[in-house]
C-alpha positions in Angstrom: -83.6 134.0 139.6 -84.2 133.2 143.2 -86.7 132.9 146.0 -87.2 135.6 148.7 -89.1 136.2 151.8 -89.3 139.0 154.4 -90.9 139.4 157.8 -91.5 142.4 160.1 -92.8 140.9 163.4 -93.2 142.0 167.0 -91.8 138.8 168.5 -89.5 137.5 165.8 -89.5 134.3 163.8 -88.2 131.0 165.0 -85.4 129.4 163.1 -87.8 126.5 162.3 -90.2 128.8 160.5 -87.3 130.5 158.6 -85.9 127.1 157.5 -89.4 125.9 156.5 -89.9 129.0 154.3 -86.5 128.5 152.7 -87.4 124.9 152.1 -90.6 125.9 150.4 -88.6 128.2 148.0 -85.7 125.8 147.4 -86.9 125.0 143.8 -86.5 128.7 143.0 -82.9 128.7 144.2 -81.1 125.4 144.8 -77.6 126.9 144.7 -77.5 128.4 148.2 -79.5 130.1 151.0 -79.0 133.1 153.2 -80.8 134.8 156.1 -80.4 138.2 157.7 -82.0 139.0 161.0 -82.0 142.3 162.8 -80.3 142.6 166.2 -83.7 142.7 168.0 -84.8 139.7 166.0 -88.0 141.4 164.7 -86.9 141.7 161.1 -85.9 138.8 158.8 -84.9 138.5 155.2 -84.5 135.1 153.5 -83.1 134.1 150.1 -82.6 131.0 148.0 -80.2 131.4 145.1 -80.2 130.3 141.5 -76.8 131.4 140.4 -76.9 132.9 136.9 -74.5 136.0 137.1 -71.6 136.2 139.5 -71.6 132.5 140.1 -68.9 132.5 142.8 -69.8 135.5 144.9 -73.4 136.6 144.6 -74.8 135.4 147.9 -77.7 137.2 149.5 -79.0 139.0 151.5 -76.8 141.9 150.6 -76.1 144.9 152.9 -75.0 148.5 152.6 -71.6 149.5 153.9 -73.1 151.1 157.0 -75.1 147.9 157.8 -78.4 149.9 157.8 -79.9 148.7 154.5 -80.3 145.0 153.6 -81.7 143.7 150.3 -82.9 140.4 148.8 -83.5 140.2 145.0 -85.3 137.7 142.8 -84.6 138.2 139.1 -82.3 139.9 136.7 -81.3 143.5 136.1 -80.3 144.2 132.5 -77.8 146.9 131.7 -76.3 146.4 135.2 -72.7 146.6 134.0 -73.1 150.2 132.8 -75.0 151.2 136.1 -72.2 149.5 138.1 -69.5 151.4 136.4 -71.3 154.7 136.8 -71.8 154.0 140.5 -68.1 153.1 140.9 -67.2 156.4 139.4 -69.3 158.0 142.0 -67.4 156.3 144.8 -69.5 153.2 145.5 -67.6 149.9 146.1 -68.7 146.5 144.8 -67.8 143.3 146.5 -69.5 140.9 144.0 -70.0 140.4 140.3 -73.7 139.9 140.8 -76.2 142.2 139.0 -78.3 142.3 142.2 -75.7 144.4 144.1 -76.6 147.5 142.1 -79.9 147.7 144.0 -78.1 148.3 147.3 -76.2 151.3 146.0 -78.9 152.7 143.7 -81.2 152.8 146.7 -78.6 154.7 148.8 -78.1 157.1 145.9 -81.7 157.7 144.9 -84.1 156.1 147.3 -87.2 154.9 145.5 -86.3 156.8 142.4 -83.8 153.9 141.9 -86.7 152.0 140.4 -86.5 154.2 137.3 -83.0 152.9 136.7 -83.9 149.2 136.9 -84.7 147.2 133.8 -85.6 143.6 133.8 -87.7 140.9 135.5 -87.4 141.3 139.3 -88.9 141.4 142.7 -87.0 142.6 145.8 -87.4 143.6 149.4 -85.3 146.3 151.0 -85.1 146.5 154.8 -84.2 150.1 155.7 -83.5 150.4 159.4 -83.0 154.1 159.2 -86.6 154.5 157.9 -88.0 151.7 160.1 -89.6 150.3 156.9 -89.5 147.4 154.5 -90.0 148.2 150.9 -91.1 145.5 148.4 -90.7 146.2 144.7 -92.1 144.3 141.7 -91.1 144.7 138.1 -93.2 146.7 135.7 -95.3 143.9 134.2 -95.2 141.5 137.2 -93.0 138.8 135.5 -91.7 137.9 138.9 -94.2 137.1 141.6 -94.4 138.9 145.0 -97.1 138.3 147.6 -97.8 139.9 151.0 -100.0 139.4 154.0 -100.6 141.2 157.3 -101.5 139.1 160.3 -102.2 140.7 163.7 -99.8 143.5 162.9 -97.0 141.3 161.5 -96.1 141.8 157.8 -94.8 139.1 155.5 -93.6 139.1 151.9 -92.6 136.2 149.8 -92.0 135.0 146.2 -94.7 132.3 146.7 -97.7 131.8 148.9 -96.4 128.5 150.2 -93.5 130.4 151.9 -96.0 132.8 153.5 -97.9 129.8 154.9 -94.6 128.3 156.3 -94.0 131.7 158.1 -97.3 131.3 159.8 -99.9 133.0 157.6 -103.1 131.0 157.8 -104.2 128.9 154.8 -107.8 129.7 154.2 -110.0 130.1 151.1 -110.9 133.5 149.8 -114.2 132.5 148.3 -114.5 135.6 146.0 -111.0 135.0 144.7 -111.6 131.3 144.2 -114.8 131.7 142.3 -114.0 134.9 140.5 -112.3 133.7 137.4 -109.2 135.1 135.7 -109.8 138.9 135.5 -109.5 139.7 139.2 -107.4 142.5 140.6 -104.1 142.2 142.6 -106.1 142.4 145.9 -107.5 138.9 145.4 -105.8 135.5 145.4 -107.5 132.3 146.3 -106.0 132.6 149.7 -107.8 134.9 152.3 -105.7 137.8 153.4 -102.9 137.3 150.8 -102.5 139.8 148.0 -99.9 140.5 145.3 -97.8 143.6 145.1 -99.1 145.0 141.8 -96.8 145.3 138.7 -94.9 148.5 138.5 -95.5 149.3 142.2 -93.7 149.2 145.5 -95.2 148.4 148.9 -93.9 150.2 152.0 -94.5 148.3 155.2 -94.2 150.2 158.5 -95.8 149.7 161.9 -97.9 146.8 160.7 -99.4 148.6 157.8 -98.7 148.1 154.0 -99.3 150.9 151.5 -98.9 150.6 147.7 -97.3 153.2 145.5 -96.9 153.1 141.7 -93.5 153.9 140.2 -94.3 153.2 136.5 -97.4 152.7 134.4 -97.9 151.7 130.8 -98.9 154.9 129.0 -100.8 154.3 125.8 -101.5 157.3 123.6 -105.1 158.4 123.0 -106.9 157.6 119.8 -106.5 161.3 118.8 -102.8 161.2 119.5 -102.6 157.9 117.4 -104.3 159.6 114.5 -101.8 162.4 114.6 -98.9 160.0 114.2 -97.4 160.7 110.8 -94.7 158.0 110.8 -94.7 155.6 107.9 -95.2 151.8 108.4 -91.5 151.3 107.6 -90.5 153.7 110.4 -92.7 152.1 112.9 -91.5 148.6 112.0 -87.8 149.7 112.1 -88.2 151.2 115.6 -89.9 148.1 116.9 -87.2 145.8 115.4 -84.5 147.9 117.0 -85.9 147.9 120.5 -86.9 144.2 120.4 -83.4 143.2 119.1 -81.8 145.2 121.9 -84.0 143.6 124.5 -83.1 140.2 123.2 -79.4 141.1 123.2 -79.5 142.2 126.9 -81.1 138.9 127.8 -78.2 137.0 126.4 -76.0 138.2 129.2 -75.4 135.3 131.6 -72.6 133.3 133.1 -74.4 130.1 132.0 -75.9 128.8 128.7 -79.0 130.5 127.5 -81.5 128.3 125.6 -85.0 128.9 124.2 -88.5 127.6 124.3 -89.9 127.3 120.8 -93.4 126.8 119.5 -94.7 127.2 116.0 -95.9 130.7 116.8 -94.4 133.9 115.7 -93.5 135.1 119.2 -91.0 132.5 120.2 -89.8 132.1 116.6 -89.0 135.8 116.4 -87.1 135.8 119.7 -85.1 132.7 118.8 -84.2 134.2 115.4 -83.1 137.5 116.8 -81.1 135.8 119.6 -79.4 133.4 117.1 -78.2 136.4 115.1 -76.2 137.5 118.2 -74.6 134.1 118.8 -71.7 132.3 117.3 -73.0 128.9 118.5 -76.3 127.2 117.9 -79.0 127.9 120.6 -80.7 124.9 121.9 -84.5 125.2 121.2 -87.0 123.0 123.1 -90.5 122.3 121.8 -93.5 120.6 123.3 -95.0 118.0 121.0 -98.4 116.3 121.3 -100.0 113.2 119.7 -103.1 115.2 118.5 -102.0 116.9 115.2 -104.5 119.8 115.8 -102.4 120.9 118.8 -98.9 119.8 117.7 -96.5 122.4 116.2 -93.4 120.2 116.0 -93.0 120.3 112.2 -93.2 124.1 112.1 -90.9 124.5 115.1 -88.3 122.2 113.7 -88.2 124.0 110.3 -87.9 127.3 112.1 -85.0 126.1 114.2 -83.2 124.8 111.1 -83.9 128.1 109.3 -82.0 130.2 111.9 -79.3 127.7 112.8 -80.6 126.6 116.2 -80.7 123.0 117.3 -84.2 121.5 117.7 -85.1 119.4 120.7 -88.6 118.0 120.8 -90.2 117.2 124.2 -93.1 114.8 123.7 -96.0 115.1 126.2 -98.7 112.5 126.7 -102.0 112.7 128.4 -100.8 110.3 131.0 -98.0 112.7 132.0 -100.4 115.6 132.2 -102.7 113.6 134.5 -99.8 112.4 136.7 -98.3 115.9 137.0 -101.5 118.0 137.4 -101.3 118.2 141.2 -97.6 119.1 141.2 -98.2 121.9 138.7 -101.1 123.3 140.8 -98.9 123.1 143.9 -96.4 125.4 142.2 -99.0 127.6 140.5 -101.0 128.1 143.7 -104.1 128.9 141.6 -106.7 127.1 139.5 -105.9 125.6 136.1 -108.4 125.6 133.2 -106.3 123.8 130.7 -103.4 121.4 130.7 -101.1 123.9 129.1 -99.7 125.0 132.5 -98.9 121.3 133.3 -97.3 121.0 129.9 -95.0 124.0 130.6 -94.2 122.3 133.9 -93.1 119.2 132.1 -91.2 121.1 129.5 -89.2 122.9 132.2 -88.5 119.6 133.9 -87.0 118.2 130.7 -85.0 121.3 130.0 -83.5 121.3 133.5 -82.6 117.7 133.0 -80.7 118.8 129.9 -78.5 121.1 132.1 -80.2 124.4 131.2 -80.8 127.2 133.7 -81.9 130.0 131.5 -84.4 130.1 128.6 -86.0 132.7 126.3 -89.8 132.7 126.2 -92.3 134.5 124.0 -94.9 135.5 126.6 -96.1 139.1 126.4 -96.3 139.6 122.6 -100.0 139.0 122.5 -100.6 141.4 125.4 -98.4 144.1 123.7 -99.7 143.7 120.1 -103.2 142.2 120.3 -102.5 138.6 119.4 -105.4 136.6 121.0 -108.6 136.2 119.0 -110.7 138.3 121.4 -108.3 141.2 121.0 -108.8 141.0 117.3 -112.6 140.9 117.7 -112.4 144.2 119.6 -110.1 145.7 117.0 -112.5 144.6 114.2 -115.5 146.0 115.9 -113.8 149.3 116.4 -112.6 149.6 112.8 -114.8 152.3 111.1 -113.2 151.5 107.7 -115.0 148.1 107.5 -118.5 147.6 106.3 -120.8 145.4 108.3 -120.6 142.6 105.7 -116.8 142.8 105.7 -116.7 142.6 109.5 -119.0 139.5 109.5 -116.8 137.8 106.9 -113.6 138.4 108.8 -115.2 137.2 112.1 -116.4 134.0 110.4 -112.9 133.5 109.0 -111.4 133.9 112.5 -113.8 131.3 113.9 -112.9 128.8 111.2 -109.2 129.4 111.7 -109.4 128.7 115.5 -111.1 125.4 115.6 -108.9 124.1 118.5 -109.5 127.0 120.9 -112.6 129.0 119.7 -114.7 127.8 122.5 -112.2 129.3 125.0 -111.2 132.4 123.0 -114.4 133.4 121.2 -117.3 132.3 123.3 -120.9 133.5 122.8 -121.6 136.9 124.2 -122.6 136.8 127.9 -125.6 138.8 129.0 -125.3 139.4 132.7 -125.5 142.2 135.3 -121.7 142.2 135.5 -121.3 142.7 131.7 -123.9 145.5 131.9 -121.8 147.1 134.6 -118.7 146.7 132.5 -120.5 148.5 129.6 -121.5 151.3 131.8 -117.9 151.9 133.0 -116.3 151.6 129.6 -119.1 152.7 127.3 -118.8 149.6 125.2 -118.8 145.8 125.6 -115.4 144.2 125.1 -115.0 140.7 123.7 -111.9 140.5 125.7 -113.7 140.8 129.0 -116.5 138.6 127.7 -114.0 135.7 127.8 -113.6 136.2 131.5 -117.3 136.5 132.1 -117.9 133.3 130.0 -115.4 131.3 132.1 -117.1 132.5 135.3 -120.5 131.6 134.0 -119.4 128.2 132.8 -118.5 127.1 136.3 -121.5 128.7 138.1 -123.7 125.6 137.6 -121.1 123.6 139.4 -120.9 125.7 142.6 -122.3 124.7 145.9 -125.8 125.9 146.7 -124.8 127.0 150.2 -122.2 129.5 149.0 -123.0 132.9 150.6 -125.0 135.3 148.4 -122.2 137.8 148.5 -119.9 135.3 146.9 -122.4 134.5 144.2 -123.0 138.1 143.5 -119.4 139.2 143.5 -118.4 140.8 140.1 -114.6 140.3 139.7 -114.3 142.2 136.4 -116.1 145.2 137.8 -113.9 145.0 141.0 -110.8 144.9 138.8 -111.9 147.9 136.7 -112.7 149.9 139.8 -109.1 149.5 140.9 -107.6 150.7 137.7 -107.0 154.4 136.6 -109.7 154.1 133.9 -110.1 157.9 133.3 -106.3 158.4 133.1 -105.1 155.4 131.2 -108.1 153.8 129.4 -110.7 156.4 128.4 -110.1 157.9 125.0 -108.0 155.0 123.7 -108.8 152.7 120.8 -110.8 149.7 122.0 -107.9 147.3 121.4 -105.5 149.5 123.4 -108.0 149.8 126.2 -108.1 146.0 126.6 -104.4 145.6 126.2 -104.0 147.9 129.2 -106.7 146.2 131.3 -105.4 142.7 130.7 -101.8 143.9 131.4 -102.9 144.8 134.9 -105.0 141.7 135.6 -104.9 138.5 133.5 -101.2 138.9 132.5 -99.5 139.2 135.9 -102.0 137.1 137.9 -102.4 134.1 135.6 -100.4 134.0 132.3 -97.1 135.0 133.9 -97.9 132.6 136.8 -99.0 129.2 135.5 -97.6 129.6 132.0 -94.3 131.3 132.9 -92.4 131.9 136.1 -94.0 129.3 138.4 -93.8 126.4 135.9 -90.3 127.4 135.0 -89.0 128.0 138.5 -90.6 124.8 139.7 -87.5 123.2 138.1 -85.1 126.1 138.7 -85.4 127.5 135.2 -85.1 131.3 134.7 -87.4 132.5 131.9 -86.5 135.7 130.1 -89.2 137.6 128.3 -88.0 140.2 125.8 -91.5 141.3 124.8 -92.1 142.5 128.4 -89.0 144.6 128.5 -90.6 148.0 129.5 -88.8 149.8 126.6 -90.3 147.3 124.1 -93.7 147.9 125.8 -93.3 151.7 125.5 -92.6 151.4 121.8 -95.5 148.9 121.3 -97.8 151.3 123.0 -97.2 153.8 120.2 -97.7 151.3 117.4 -100.9 152.3 115.5 -103.7 149.8 115.9 -103.8 149.2 112.2 -100.2 147.9 112.5 -101.0 145.7 115.5 -104.1 144.1 113.9 -104.4 144.4 110.2 -107.8 142.9 109.2 -107.6 139.7 111.2 -103.8 139.5 110.9 -102.5 139.9 114.4 -99.1 141.4 115.4 -98.5 142.8 111.9 -95.6 145.0 113.1 -93.9 142.0 114.6 -94.3 140.0 111.4 -92.6 142.7 109.4 -90.0 143.5 112.0 -88.8 139.8 112.2 -89.6 138.8 108.7 -85.9 138.1 107.9 -85.6 135.4 110.6 -89.0 133.7 110.1 -89.9 130.8 107.7 -92.8 131.8 105.4 -95.3 129.5 107.3 -94.7 131.2 110.6 -94.8 134.7 109.0 -98.2 133.9 107.4 -100.0 131.8 110.0 -102.6 133.0 112.4 -102.2 132.9 116.1 -102.8 129.5 117.6 -103.1 129.9 121.3 -101.0 127.4 123.3 -103.3 124.8 124.8 -103.2 121.0 125.3 -105.7 118.7 123.6 -109.0 118.0 125.4 -110.1 114.6 126.5 -111.2 112.5 123.6 -111.8 108.9 124.6 -113.1 107.0 127.6 -109.6 105.6 128.1 -108.0 109.0 128.4 -105.9 109.2 131.6 -107.4 112.5 132.5 -110.8 110.9 133.0 -109.3 108.6 135.6 -107.6 111.5 137.2 -110.9 113.5 137.4 -112.8 110.5 138.9 -110.1 109.8 141.5 -109.9 113.5 142.4 -113.6 114.1 142.7 -114.0 111.0 144.9 -111.3 112.0 147.4 -111.8 113.2 151.0 -110.5 116.6 149.9 -113.3 116.9 147.4 -115.8 116.5 150.3 -113.9 119.1 152.4 -113.6 121.9 149.9 -116.3 124.5 150.2 -116.7 125.7 146.6 -117.9 123.0 144.2 -120.8 120.6 144.5 -119.3 117.3 143.7 -122.6 115.8 142.6 -122.9 118.5 139.9 -119.3 118.2 139.0 -119.5 114.4 138.5 -122.6 114.8 136.4 -120.7 117.3 134.2 -117.8 114.8 134.0 -120.2 112.0 132.9 -121.4 114.2 130.1 -118.0 115.5 129.0 -117.5 113.2 126.0 -121.0 114.0 124.7 -120.0 117.6 124.2 -119.3 118.7 120.6 -115.7 118.4 119.7 -115.1 122.1 119.4 -116.8 122.9 122.7 -115.2 120.2 124.9 -112.1 122.2 125.7 -114.2 124.9 127.3 -116.4 122.4 129.3 -113.3 120.5 130.4 -111.9 123.9 131.6 -114.6 124.0 134.3 -113.7 120.5 135.4 -110.0 121.4 135.6 -110.9 124.4 137.8 -112.9 122.1 140.1 -110.0 119.6 140.2 -107.6 122.4 141.0 -109.6 123.4 144.0 -109.7 119.8 145.3 -105.9 119.6 144.8 -105.3 122.9 146.6 -107.7 121.8 149.4 -105.5 118.8 150.1 -102.0 120.2 149.4 -102.4 123.4 151.3 -104.8 122.1 154.1 -107.1 125.0 153.3 -109.6 126.1 156.0 
């Protein structure tokens, strides 16, 4: 994994700006840097390298033999050895052992059809001087970040927003993006004029204009096609096992040690178990542990590691560490936090890097492929015509009781608002999944400044996101669960979950996270899994449980999903309370244009009076306000 930037400018970039951008990306690639600049000085590519494959000779940017095409890549291409041998047999010459070099020759051979050959987690920029264009490509699910901005006809791309700012893009608030919650589209970040290249798309920049084109989409069969599926459960399970096992096997390819993050959940446990089957040495498995037993999964994780023959390494996290590292995590995430789990992942990655690790398996994506979160299961239950009304109520009550730690976040009361009414008109039903986003937006509305423009207060981020998706082609006619899996895969997953819970917290400490569940071949098989085998009653990810049963301890096989969160504030001596007070009293708190600090401090004073099971949601609003203050200060936002 690496950091990349690219610029198409009319006057060129100073060396100082290039060096500043490389410095901002150094954590993504501390093993080397490289810059290519066109002869006229108007085009520049920059790269910081984290060496994983081809340790001795994989420097970038890479260039075509004729010197007309130049490439910078962030990420990994799996199956690259087979592609390299095929290209060699066609006459292409390779000068490195790096997986990234296949991109240069595939582009020469196939143009943008090369994207169909690429498998993995990646973002790259191709500078094609013949076409007078730069092409920025992002992997199918957006595991790797890629941002762009156009300023006065100059075009900039980068792995992280802070590199764009170093190149000269202004740092200013996008008020709709900053107040819109976690269901927004790729067009919005919290930074005005800065967007993301959407997952499964490439952006062509030419003559100061950027246009977006899809090269892949997640195709989920219609409900009628699902009902026509005659496969047995055993056949479905076997196909899923085979494709997941193969994705894990591909991600073991590295010239450095591959370790694993491990919780007590089925996702990381299954990945670790399948990976360990491929290895003749124990895999090092690292687990976050907390003092609050309701949120701690150490015992289960340790038993699971022992069961498969991995070595267990607990990483204890305290509330003080979360408070002390909150600002650093926000700096790397470049977006608001609503729970300390992102900070905890930041601390976990720091400890793993200190242990000498560069590459880890992670379990992100299984919930988005197979309906793991409680709100997905609510949508599946409400769509299940085989259940009586009484059965449905009993199962929902059981879910509420089993999710005491996170139900306020994951199963909030239904929101009645013009936005949710508009959502219902577009989809024909009211998803519990999108209700979560609406509830989060509503929860912070009382904390907003009264002088925010009306157009900001009336902005409907969920509606905006839906209107930018191919609803008629990819959503309409699908089972309700599958509709929401698709929508979230295009919004919440790449813009947030893969940001502050994955890439950004890992790469903050030069850790490459590998996510087998988001391999596009796994996703394509998951799309065809019948809903009844994704969610069986309230048992989520049934097909995964059966597919990985042989590598799971019984407790992991049987337990419900427990979303990864950190414990909420519980006492007046909690370090987070002191962090909130200091943050909300700072000069940056006065300067930020979004939250009314009087209202925020009143909410803070009332935090410990909240019912225990609701405090995590209320504190989420305070963490969003704290994130804005931190961003105001660290990024000097206008």
